[in-house]
ChimeraX commands (.cxc) that place a marker at each C-alpha (Angstrom):
marker #1 position -43.67,-8.31,23.20 radius 0.5
marker #1 position -43.23,-11.37,25.32 radius 0.5
marker #1 position -45.18,-11.06,28.64 radius 0.5
marker #1 position -44.65,-12.78,32.07 radius 0.5
marker #1 position -45.72,-16.25,30.90 radius 0.5
marker #1 position -43.59,-16.24,27.75 radius 0.5
marker #1 position -40.45,-14.88,29.76 radius 0.5
marker #1 position -41.09,-17.49,32.55 radius 0.5
marker #1 position -41.20,-20.21,29.85 radius 0.5
marker #1 position -37.90,-19.04,28.31 radius 0.5
marker #1 position -36.39,-18.90,31.94 radius 0.5
marker #1 position -37.53,-22.56,32.66 radius 0.5
marker #1 position -36.17,-23.67,29.25 radius 0.5
marker #1 position -32.82,-22.02,29.62 radius 0.5
marker #1 position -32.54,-23.22,33.18 radius 0.5
marker #1 position -32.65,-26.80,31.72 radius 0.5
marker #1 position -30.28,-26.02,28.79 radius 0.5
marker #1 position -27.47,-23.83,30.06 radius 0.5
marker #1 position -27.07,-23.90,33.89 radius 0.5
marker #1 position -23.78,-25.53,34.85 radius 0.5
marker #1 position -22.16,-24.42,31.67 radius 0.5
marker #1 position -18.97,-22.22,31.73 radius 0.5
marker #1 position -18.59,-19.18,29.44 radius 0.5
marker #1 position -15.42,-19.38,27.26 radius 0.5
marker #1 position -15.78,-16.35,25.34 radius 0.5
marker #1 position -18.51,-13.77,24.26 radius 0.5
marker #1 position -19.24,-12.23,20.85 radius 0.5
marker #1 position -21.11,-9.08,20.51 radius 0.5
marker #1 position -22.17,-8.14,16.94 radius 0.5
marker #1 position -24.57,-5.30,17.82 radius 0.5
marker #1 position -22.86,-3.16,20.69 radius 0.5
marker #1 position -26.02,-1.26,21.56 radius 0.5
marker #1 position -27.79,-4.34,22.90 radius 0.5
marker #1 position -25.21,-4.02,25.88 radius 0.5
marker #1 position -26.62,-1.20,27.97 radius 0.5
marker #1 position -24.22,-1.61,30.85 radius 0.5
marker #1 position -21.22,-1.40,31.04 radius 0.5
marker #1 position -20.53,1.15,28.35 radius 0.5
marker #1 position -17.42,-0.66,27.31 radius 0.5
marker #1 position -18.29,-3.90,25.47 radius 0.5
marker #1 position -14.78,-5.21,26.09 radius 0.5
marker #1 position -15.41,-5.08,29.70 radius 0.5
marker #1 position -18.61,-6.97,29.33 radius 0.5
marker #1 position -16.96,-9.71,27.49 radius 0.5
marker #1 position -13.87,-9.99,29.65 radius 0.5
marker #1 position -15.78,-10.20,33.08 radius 0.5
marker #1 position -17.91,-13.00,31.74 radius 0.5
marker #1 position -15.01,-15.16,30.52 radius 0.5
marker #1 position -14.63,-18.12,32.86 radius 0.5
marker #1 position -17.99,-17.42,34.56 radius 0.5
marker #1 position -20.24,-20.41,35.29 radius 0.5
marker #1 position -23.85,-20.06,34.65 radius 0.5
marker #1 position -25.49,-20.96,38.09 radius 0.5
marker #1 position -29.06,-20.15,37.50 radius 0.5
marker #1 position -31.75,-18.37,35.44 radius 0.5
marker #1 position -34.17,-15.96,37.26 radius 0.5
marker #1 position -37.01,-13.64,36.18 radius 0.5
marker #1 position -38.18,-10.31,37.34 radius 0.5
marker #1 position -41.31,-9.21,35.56 radius 0.5
marker #1 position -40.59,-9.40,31.76 radius 0.5
marker #1 position -36.87,-9.32,32.46 radius 0.5
marker #1 position -34.55,-12.56,32.49 radius 0.5
marker #1 position -31.75,-12.65,35.07 radius 0.5
marker #1 position -28.82,-14.90,33.97 radius 0.5
marker #1 position -26.71,-15.63,37.11 radius 0.5
marker #1 position -22.94,-15.88,36.07 radius 0.5
marker #1 position -21.13,-15.78,39.40 radius 0.5
marker #1 position -20.07,-13.29,40.51 radius 0.5
marker #1 position -22.18,-11.41,37.94 radius 0.5
marker #1 position -25.85,-11.27,36.72 radius 0.5
marker #1 position -27.04,-10.38,33.27 radius 0.5
marker #1 position -30.43,-8.62,33.19 radius 0.5
marker #1 position -31.95,-9.20,29.73 radius 0.5
marker #1 position -34.95,-7.74,28.27 radius 0.5
marker #1 position -36.33,-9.37,25.00 radius 0.5
marker #1 position -38.47,-6.34,23.95 radius 0.5
marker #1 position -40.53,-7.08,20.91 radius 0.5
marker #1 position -38.73,-9.90,19.01 radius 0.5
marker #1 position -35.62,-11.13,21.16 radius 0.5
marker #1 position -35.02,-14.93,21.38 radius 0.5
marker #1 position -32.34,-17.06,23.00 radius 0.5
marker #1 position -31.35,-20.38,21.47 radius 0.5
marker #1 position -28.87,-23.01,22.32 radius 0.5
marker #1 position -26.84,-24.35,19.34 radius 0.5
marker #1 position -23.65,-26.23,18.65 radius 0.5
marker #1 position -20.79,-24.02,17.61 radius 0.5
marker #1 position -20.62,-25.47,14.13 radius 0.5
marker #1 position -24.33,-24.76,13.38 radius 0.5
marker #1 position -25.06,-22.05,10.85 radius 0.5
marker #1 position -25.55,-18.53,12.25 radius 0.5
marker #1 position -29.05,-17.17,11.87 radius 0.5
marker #1 position -29.38,-13.68,10.61 radius 0.5
marker #1 position -29.81,-10.95,13.22 radius 0.5
marker #1 position -27.90,-13.10,15.84 radius 0.5
marker #1 position -26.40,-10.28,17.99 radius 0.5
marker #1 position -24.83,-11.81,21.10 radius 0.5
marker #1 position -23.17,-15.18,21.35 radius 0.5
marker #1 position -21.96,-16.78,24.66 radius 0.5
marker #1 position -19.50,-19.57,23.68 radius 0.5
marker #1 position -19.39,-22.37,26.26 radius 0.5
marker #1 position -16.38,-24.63,26.96 radius 0.5
marker #1 position -18.45,-27.77,26.17 radius 0.5
marker #1 position -18.71,-26.55,22.40 radius 0.5
marker #1 position -22.32,-25.23,22.53 radius 0.5
marker #1 position -23.34,-21.67,22.43 radius 0.5
marker #1 position -26.26,-19.58,23.76 radius 0.5
marker #1 position -27.28,-17.21,20.90 radius 0.5
marker #1 position -29.35,-14.06,21.20 radius 0.5
marker #1 position -31.30,-13.17,18.04 radius 0.5
marker #1 position -33.39,-9.95,17.74 radius 0.5
marker #1 position -34.80,-8.90,14.47 radius 0.5
marker #1 position -36.21,-5.58,15.68 radius 0.5
marker #1 position -32.89,-4.87,17.76 radius 0.5
marker #1 position -34.84,-3.50,20.66 radius 0.5
marker #1 position -33.54,-5.94,23.30 radius 0.5
marker #1 position -31.07,-4.97,26.10 radius 0.5
marker #1 position -28.53,-6.60,28.41 radius 0.5
marker #1 position -27.27,-5.00,31.64 radius 0.5
marker #1 position -24.37,-6.51,33.62 radius 0.5
marker #1 position -24.45,-6.12,37.42 radius 0.5
marker #1 position -22.55,-7.58,40.38 radius 0.5
marker #1 position -24.74,-10.20,41.68 radius 0.5
marker #1 position -27.03,-8.75,44.43 radius 0.5
marker #1 position -27.00,-5.12,43.01 radius 0.5
marker #1 position -29.27,-5.54,40.04 radius 0.5
marker #1 position -32.52,-4.80,41.97 radius 0.5
marker #1 position -30.93,-1.45,43.16 radius 0.5
marker #1 position -30.62,0.01,39.68 radius 0.5
marker #1 position -32.68,0.44,36.54 radius 0.5
marker #1 position -34.15,-1.17,34.77 radius 0.5
marker #1 position -35.47,-3.35,37.67 radius 0.5
marker #1 position -35.25,-0.71,40.50 radius 0.5
marker #1 position -38.94,0.69,39.95 radius 0.5
marker #1 position -40.74,-2.51,39.21 radius 0.5
marker #1 position -44.01,-3.56,41.08 radius 0.5
marker #1 position -44.83,-6.74,42.67 radius 0.5
marker #1 position -44.96,-10.12,40.97 radius 0.5
marker #1 position -48.41,-11.41,40.37 radius 0.5
marker #1 position -47.39,-14.96,40.66 radius 0.5
marker #1 position -45.56,-14.55,44.06 radius 0.5
marker #1 position -47.99,-14.94,46.99 radius 0.5
marker #1 position -45.55,-13.00,49.31 radius 0.5
marker #1 position -45.81,-9.95,46.94 radius 0.5
marker #1 position -49.26,-10.19,45.37 radius 0.5
marker #1 position -51.80,-9.91,48.15 radius 0.5
marker #1 position -55.46,-8.79,47.93 radius 0.5
marker #1 position -55.05,-6.10,50.54 radius 0.5
marker #1 position -52.27,-4.49,48.56 radius 0.5
marker #1 position -54.03,-4.97,45.22 radius 0.5
marker #1 position -57.37,-3.39,46.59 radius 0.5
marker #1 position -55.31,-0.33,47.81 radius 0.5
marker #1 position -53.31,0.13,44.73 radius 0.5
marker #1 position -56.54,-0.03,42.57 radius 0.5
marker #1 position -58.63,2.26,44.87 radius 0.5
marker #1 position -56.39,5.30,45.06 radius 0.5
marker #1 position -56.10,5.69,41.29 radius 0.5
marker #1 position -58.54,7.42,39.04 radius 0.5
marker #1 position -56.99,6.17,35.65 radius 0.5
marker #1 position -58.71,3.69,33.42 radius 0.5
marker #1 position -58.08,0.23,34.63 radius 0.5
marker #1 position -56.33,-1.26,31.51 radius 0.5
marker #1 position -53.53,1.42,31.41 radius 0.5
marker #1 position -53.10,0.86,35.11 radius 0.5
marker #1 position -52.60,-2.79,34.83 radius 0.5
marker #1 position -50.09,-2.18,32.04 radius 0.5
marker #1 position -47.90,0.00,34.31 radius 0.5
marker #1 position -44.94,-2.04,35.27 radius 0.5
marker #1 position -44.40,0.13,38.38 radius 0.5
marker #1 position -47.86,-1.00,39.73 radius 0.5
marker #1 position -47.80,-4.72,38.83 radius 0.5
marker #1 position -45.03,-6.47,36.58 radius 0.5
marker #1 position -45.39,-8.81,33.81 radius 0.5
marker #1 position -48.73,-8.01,32.28 radius 0.5
marker #1 position -48.99,-6.76,28.75 radius 0.5
marker #1 position -51.72,-6.40,26.12 radius 0.5
marker #1 position -52.63,-10.19,26.01 radius 0.5
marker #1 position -53.18,-10.83,29.59 radius 0.5
marker #1 position -54.68,-7.65,30.58 radius 0.5
marker #1 position -57.47,-8.30,27.97 radius 0.5
marker #1 position -57.90,-11.74,29.07 radius 0.5
marker #1 position -57.98,-10.94,32.77 radius 0.5
marker #1 position -60.44,-8.07,32.29 radius 0.5
marker #1 position -62.77,-10.34,30.27 radius 0.5
marker #1 position -62.53,-13.07,32.88 radius 0.5
marker #1 position -63.41,-10.45,35.63 radius 0.5
marker #1 position -66.22,-9.07,33.34 radius 0.5
marker #1 position -64.79,-5.51,33.65 radius 0.5
marker #1 position -64.62,-2.91,30.88 radius 0.5
marker #1 position -61.16,-1.75,30.28 radius 0.5
marker #1 position -62.37,1.86,30.26 radius 0.5
marker #1 position -63.76,1.73,33.60 radius 0.5
marker #1 position -62.03,4.00,36.16 radius 0.5
marker #1 position -59.94,1.97,38.71 radius 0.5
marker #1 position -61.12,3.88,41.80 radius 0.5
marker #1 position -64.78,3.31,40.80 radius 0.5
marker #1 position -64.68,-0.63,40.87 radius 0.5
marker #1 position -66.56,-2.41,43.43 radius 0.5
marker #1 position -65.21,-4.73,46.08 radius 0.5
marker #1 position -66.47,-7.72,44.26 radius 0.5
marker #1 position -64.96,-6.55,40.92 radius 0.5
marker #1 position -61.63,-5.91,42.58 radius 0.5
marker #1 position -61.79,-9.47,44.13 radius 0.5
marker #1 position -62.65,-10.98,40.84 radius 0.5
marker #1 position -59.91,-9.02,38.93 radius 0.5
marker #1 position -57.21,-9.91,41.60 radius 0.5
marker #1 position -57.82,-13.63,41.10 radius 0.5
marker #1 position -58.38,-13.41,37.35 radius 0.5
marker #1 position -54.98,-11.82,36.90 radius 0.5
marker #1 position -53.14,-14.79,38.93 radius 0.5
marker #1 position -55.24,-17.45,37.31 radius 0.5
marker #1 position -54.73,-16.29,33.75 radius 0.5
marker #1 position -51.13,-15.90,34.04 radius 0.5
marker #1 position -50.77,-19.37,35.90 radius 0.5
marker #1 position -52.76,-20.95,32.98 radius 0.5
marker #1 position -50.68,-19.29,30.49 radius 0.5
marker #1 position -47.40,-20.39,32.09 radius 0.5
marker #1 position -48.56,-24.07,32.19 radius 0.5
marker #1 position -49.43,-23.72,28.46 radius 0.5
marker #1 position -45.88,-22.36,27.66 radius 0.5
marker #1 position -47.05,-18.82,26.84 radius 0.5
marker #1 position -48.91,-17.63,23.79 radius 0.5
marker #1 position -47.48,-17.71,20.39 radius 0.5
marker #1 position -49.69,-15.13,18.77 radius 0.5
marker #1 position -46.96,-13.60,16.77 radius 0.5
marker #1 position -43.37,-15.08,16.65 radius 0.5
marker #1 position -42.65,-16.09,20.37 radius 0.5
marker #1 position -40.81,-19.52,20.76 radius 0.5
marker #1 position -39.05,-20.79,23.77 radius 0.5
marker #1 position -35.29,-21.68,24.10 radius 0.5
marker #1 position -35.87,-24.83,22.24 radius 0.5
marker #1 position -37.63,-23.29,19.39 radius 0.5
marker #1 position -41.02,-24.53,20.61 radius 0.5
marker #1 position -44.29,-22.51,20.39 radius 0.5
marker #1 position -46.54,-21.72,23.39 radius 0.5
marker #1 position -49.95,-22.93,23.30 radius 0.5
marker #1 position -52.13,-20.53,25.37 radius 0.5
marker #1 position -53.43,-18.80,22.24 radius 0.5
marker #1 position -55.73,-21.92,22.08 radius 0.5
marker #1 position -57.40,-20.72,25.25 radius 0.5
marker #1 position -57.67,-17.03,24.56 radius 0.5
marker #1 position -61.01,-15.58,24.98 radius 0.5
marker #1 position -60.96,-12.21,23.35 radius 0.5
marker #1 position -57.53,-10.98,22.51 radius 0.5
marker #1 position -57.19,-10.97,18.58 radius 0.5
marker #1 position -60.83,-12.37,18.20 radius 0.5
marker #1 position -62.30,-9.23,16.56 radius 0.5
marker #1 position -65.70,-10.17,15.16 radius 0.5
marker #1 position -65.48,-13.75,16.40 radius 0.5
marker #1 position -68.31,-14.80,18.85 radius 0.5
marker #1 position -67.75,-14.61,22.53 radius 0.5
marker #1 position -67.59,-17.96,24.21 radius 0.5
marker #1 position -69.74,-16.87,27.04 radius 0.5
marker #1 position -72.61,-15.05,25.37 radius 0.5
marker #1 position -72.21,-15.50,21.47 radius 0.5
marker #1 position -71.92,-11.67,20.86 radius 0.5
marker #1 position -69.09,-10.61,18.58 radius 0.5
marker #1 position -65.78,-9.53,20.17 radius 0.5
marker #1 position -64.97,-5.79,19.41 radius 0.5
marker #1 position -61.71,-4.11,19.17 radius 0.5
marker #1 position -61.24,-0.49,20.47 radius 0.5
marker #1 position -58.25,1.62,21.57 radius 0.5
marker #1 position -57.61,2.24,25.18 radius 0.5
marker #1 position -54.57,4.30,26.38 radius 0.5
marker #1 position -53.12,4.04,22.84 radius 0.5
marker #1 position -53.38,0.18,22.88 radius 0.5
marker #1 position -55.49,-1.99,20.77 radius 0.5
marker #1 position -58.09,-3.68,23.12 radius 0.5
marker #1 position -60.49,-6.67,22.81 radius 0.5
marker #1 position -63.70,-6.95,24.63 radius 0.5
marker #1 position -67.02,-8.54,24.66 radius 0.5
marker #1 position -69.47,-5.60,24.87 radius 0.5
marker #1 position -72.25,-7.84,26.37 radius 0.5
marker #1 position -70.12,-9.55,29.08 radius 0.5
marker #1 position -67.98,-6.31,29.90 radius 0.5
marker #1 position -70.46,-3.47,30.25 radius 0.5
marker link #1:1,2 radius 0.2
marker link #1:2,3 radius 0.2
marker link #1:3,4 radius 0.2
marker link #1:4,5 radius 0.2
marker link #1:5,6 radius 0.2
marker link #1:6,7 radius 0.2
marker link #1:7,8 radius 0.2
marker link #1:8,9 radius 0.2
marker link #1:9,10 radius 0.2
marker link #1:10,11 radius 0.2
marker link #1:11,12 radius 0.2
marker link #1:12,13 radius 0.2
marker link #1:13,14 radius 0.2
marker link #1:14,15 radius 0.2
marker link #1:15,16 radius 0.2
marker link #1:16,17 radius 0.2
marker link #1:17,18 radius 0.2
marker link #1:18,19 radius 0.2
marker link #1:19,20 radius 0.2
marker link #1:20,21 radius 0.2
marker link #1:21,22 radius 0.2
marker link #1:22,23 radius 0.2
marker link #1:23,24 radius 0.2
marker link #1:24,25 radius 0.2
marker link #1:25,26 radius 0.2
marker link #1:26,27 radius 0.2
marker link #1:27,28 radius 0.2
marker link #1:28,29 radius 0.2
marker link #1:29,30 radius 0.2
marker link #1:30,31 radius 0.2
marker link #1:31,32 radius 0.2
marker link #1:32,33 radius 0.2
marker link #1:33,34 radius 0.2
marker link #1:34,35 radius 0.2
marker link #1:35,36 radius 0.2
marker link #1:36,37 radius 0.2
marker link #1:37,38 radius 0.2
marker link #1:38,39 radius 0.2
marker link #1:39,40 radius 0.2
marker link #1:40,41 radius 0.2
marker link #1:41,42 radius 0.2
marker link #1:42,43 radius 0.2
marker link #1:43,44 radius 0.2
marker link #1:44,45 radius 0.2
marker link #1:45,46 radius 0.2
marker link #1:46,47 radius 0.2
marker link #1:47,48 radius 0.2
marker link #1:48,49 radius 0.2
marker link #1:49,50 radius 0.2
marker link #1:50,51 radius 0.2
marker link #1:51,52 radius 0.2
marker link #1:52,53 radius 0.2
marker link #1:53,54 radius 0.2
marker link #1:54,55 radius 0.2
marker link #1:55,56 radius 0.2
marker link #1:56,57 radius 0.2
marker link #1:57,58 radius 0.2
marker link #1:58,59 radius 0.2
marker link #1:59,60 radius 0.2
marker link #1:60,61 radius 0.2
marker link #1:61,62 radius 0.2
marker link #1:62,63 radius 0.2
marker link #1:63,64 radius 0.2
marker link #1:64,65 radius 0.2
marker link #1:65,66 radius 0.2
marker link #1:66,67 radius 0.2
marker link #1:67,68 radius 0.2
marker link #1:68,69 radius 0.2
marker link #1:69,70 radius 0.2
marker link #1:70,71 radius 0.2
marker link #1:71,72 radius 0.2
marker link #1:72,73 radius 0.2
marker link #1:73,74 radius 0.2
marker link #1:74,75 radius 0.2
marker link #1:75,76 radius 0.2
marker link #1:76,77 radius 0.2
marker link #1:77,78 radius 0.2
marker link #1:78,79 radius 0.2
marker link #1:79,80 radius 0.2
marker link #1:80,81 radius 0.2
marker link #1:81,82 radius 0.2
marker link #1:82,83 radius 0.2
marker link #1:83,84 radius 0.2
marker link #1:84,85 radius 0.2
marker link #1:85,86 radius 0.2
marker link #1:86,87 radius 0.2
marker link #1:87,88 radius 0.2
marker link #1:88,89 radius 0.2
marker link #1:89,90 radius 0.2
marker link #1:90,91 radius 0.2
marker link #1:91,92 radius 0.2
marker link #1:92,93 radius 0.2
marker link #1:93,94 radius 0.2
marker link #1:94,95 radius 0.2
marker link #1:95,96 radius 0.2
marker link #1:96,97 radius 0.2
marker link #1:97,98 radius 0.2
marker link #1:98,99 radius 0.2
marker link #1:99,100 radius 0.2
marker link #1:100,101 radius 0.2
marker link #1:101,102 radius 0.2
marker link #1:102,103 radius 0.2
marker link #1:103,104 radius 0.2
marker link #1:104,105 radius 0.2
marker link #1:105,106 radius 0.2
marker link #1:106,107 radius 0.2
marker link #1:107,108 radius 0.2
marker link #1:108,109 radius 0.2
marker link #1:109,110 radius 0.2
marker link #1:110,111 radius 0.2
marker link #1:111,112 radius 0.2
marker link #1:112,113 radius 0.2
marker link #1:113,114 radius 0.2
marker link #1:114,115 radius 0.2
marker link #1:115,116 radius 0.2
marker link #1:116,117 radius 0.2
marker link #1:117,118 radius 0.2
marker link #1:118,119 radius 0.2
marker link #1:119,120 radius 0.2
marker link #1:120,121 radius 0.2
marker link #1:121,122 radius 0.2
marker link #1:122,123 radius 0.2
marker link #1:123,124 radius 0.2
marker link #1:124,125 radius 0.2
marker link #1:125,126 radius 0.2
marker link #1:126,127 radius 0.2
marker link #1:127,128 radius 0.2
marker link #1:128,129 radius 0.2
marker link #1:129,130 radius 0.2
marker link #1:130,131 radius 0.2
marker link #1:131,132 radius 0.2
marker link #1:132,133 radius 0.2
marker link #1:133,134 radius 0.2
marker link #1:134,135 radius 0.2
marker link #1:135,136 radius 0.2
marker link #1:136,137 radius 0.2
marker link #1:137,138 radius 0.2
marker link #1:138,139 radius 0.2
marker link #1:139,140 radius 0.2
marker link #1:140,141 radius 0.2
marker link #1:141,142 radius 0.2
marker link #1:142,143 radius 0.2
marker link #1:143,144 radius 0.2
marker link #1:144,145 radius 0.2
marker link #1:145,146 radius 0.2
marker link #1:146,147 radius 0.2
marker link #1:147,148 radius 0.2
marker link #1:148,149 radius 0.2
marker link #1:149,150 radius 0.2
marker link #1:150,151 radius 0.2
marker link #1:151,152 radius 0.2
marker link #1:152,153 radius 0.2
marker link #1:153,154 radius 0.2
marker link #1:154,155 radius 0.2
marker link #1:155,156 radius 0.2
marker link #1:156,157 radius 0.2
marker link #1:157,158 radius 0.2
marker link #1:158,159 radius 0.2
marker link #1:159,160 radius 0.2
marker link #1:160,161 radius 0.2
marker link #1:161,162 radius 0.2
marker link #1:162,163 radius 0.2
marker link #1:163,164 radius 0.2
marker link #1:164,165 radius 0.2
marker link #1:165,166 radius 0.2
marker link #1:166,167 radius 0.2
marker link #1:167,168 radius 0.2
marker link #1:168,169 radius 0.2
marker link #1:169,170 radius 0.2
marker link #1:170,171 radius 0.2
marker link #1:171,172 radius 0.2
marker link #1:172,173 radius 0.2
marker link #1:173,174 radius 0.2
marker link #1:174,175 radius 0.2
marker link #1:175,176 radius 0.2
marker link #1:176,177 radius 0.2
marker link #1:177,178 radius 0.2
marker link #1:178,179 radius 0.2
marker link #1:179,180 radius 0.2
marker link #1:180,181 radius 0.2
marker link #1:181,182 radius 0.2
marker link #1:182,183 radius 0.2
marker link #1:183,184 radius 0.2
marker link #1:184,185 radius 0.2
marker link #1:185,186 radius 0.2
marker link #1:186,187 radius 0.2
marker link #1:187,188 radius 0.2
marker link #1:188,189 radius 0.2
marker link #1:189,190 radius 0.2
marker link #1:190,191 radius 0.2
marker link #1:191,192 radius 0.2
marker link #1:192,193 radius 0.2
marker link #1:193,194 radius 0.2
marker link #1:194,195 radius 0.2
marker link #1:195,196 radius 0.2
marker link #1:196,197 radius 0.2
marker link #1:197,198 radius 0.2
marker link #1:198,199 radius 0.2
marker link #1:199,200 radius 0.2
marker link #1:200,201 radius 0.2
marker link #1:201,202 radius 0.2
marker link #1:202,203 radius 0.2
marker link #1:203,204 radius 0.2
marker link #1:204,205 radius 0.2
marker link #1:205,206 radius 0.2
marker link #1:206,207 radius 0.2
marker link #1:207,208 radius 0.2
marker link #1:208,209 radius 0.2
marker link #1:209,210 radius 0.2
marker link #1:210,211 radius 0.2
marker link #1:211,212 radius 0.2
marker link #1:212,213 radius 0.2
marker link #1:213,214 radius 0.2
marker link #1:214,215 radius 0.2
marker link #1:215,216 radius 0.2
marker link #1:216,217 radius 0.2
marker link #1:217,218 radius 0.2
marker link #1:218,219 radius 0.2
marker link #1:219,220 radius 0.2
marker link #1:220,221 radius 0.2
marker link #1:221,222 radius 0.2
marker link #1:222,223 radius 0.2
marker link #1:223,224 radius 0.2
marker link #1:224,225 radius 0.2
marker link #1:225,226 radius 0.2
marker link #1:226,227 radius 0.2
marker link #1:227,228 radius 0.2
marker link #1:228,229 radius 0.2
marker link #1:229,230 radius 0.2
marker link #1:230,231 radius 0.2
marker link #1:231,232 radius 0.2
marker link #1:232,233 radius 0.2
marker link #1:233,234 radius 0.2
marker link #1:234,235 radius 0.2
marker link #1:235,236 radius 0.2
marker link #1:236,237 radius 0.2
marker link #1:237,238 radius 0.2
marker link #1:238,239 radius 0.2
marker link #1:239,240 radius 0.2
marker link #1:240,241 radius 0.2
marker link #1:241,242 radius 0.2
marker link #1:242,243 radius 0.2
marker link #1:243,244 radius 0.2
marker link #1:244,245 radius 0.2
marker link #1:245,246 radius 0.2
marker link #1:246,247 radius 0.2
marker link #1:247,248 radius 0.2
marker link #1:248,249 radius 0.2
marker link #1:249,250 radius 0.2
marker link #1:250,251 radius 0.2
marker link #1:251,252 radius 0.2
marker link #1:252,253 radius 0.2
marker link #1:253,254 radius 0.2
marker link #1:254,255 radius 0.2
marker link #1:255,256 radius 0.2
marker link #1:256,257 radius 0.2
marker link #1:257,258 radius 0.2
marker link #1:258,259 radius 0.2
marker link #1:259,260 radius 0.2
marker link #1:260,261 radius 0.2
marker link #1:261,262 radius 0.2
marker link #1:262,263 radius 0.2
marker link #1:263,264 radius 0.2
marker link #1:264,265 radius 0.2
marker link #1:265,266 radius 0.2
marker link #1:266,267 radius 0.2
marker link #1:267,268 radius 0.2
marker link #1:268,269 radius 0.2
marker link #1:269,270 radius 0.2
marker link #1:270,271 radius 0.2
marker link #1:271,272 radius 0.2
marker link #1:272,273 radius 0.2
marker link #1:273,274 radius 0.2
marker link #1:274,275 radius 0.2
view
């Protein structure tokens, strides 16, 4: 599933490619992708003639601003956006197409068919699910502050990895970046959150934002099938220290990376660095 760095990279790419374009028509080939409104004809009708004025992001969700509307889009496991010319061959599993007046199209492809789109009047999207219960943004200094993070960690007795994966606590983190941030902070993923020391909480706070920032700069991680809106791979996988590196040597101490299951999720650690 694309995490914050991948979704942010898609946002930046689409901002360059589609902002300023006007929607001439919308084709929906898989109705269940559209979660709101219930009537697909209303979704298509309301977007006809709308100009795309910006691309935003909230956690792992994209926000496509089409005044006076906003489309809240979640890519889930395999969702991808691509800009193409109207005459280009249509790839299999292309489920939603936004046809623009300039002869180009924004195509949404999703092999697993888990992605979703919700249409809201602009300004109302944060008051409703799926965005309503999301936690702070770890790359927004106005939301992500050490005092808040310290309090959020200390009052919970759950294991630290499942806690960091909870989008109501902190948005955007998934398996890759939780593993990387915990390794950077030298914290075992099965440690109880409320037992972390002041120093460990401080290290983890900075490790999360630094790991995500480096991943955004690298265009995300293409460890599976992720590409941005131009079909380009992210390159952060070249900087990964533990995720997916079972039995390979730790770059810090040389001991083999181990894989275990924490909270039902495959997890990679260095048993020497993360005791």
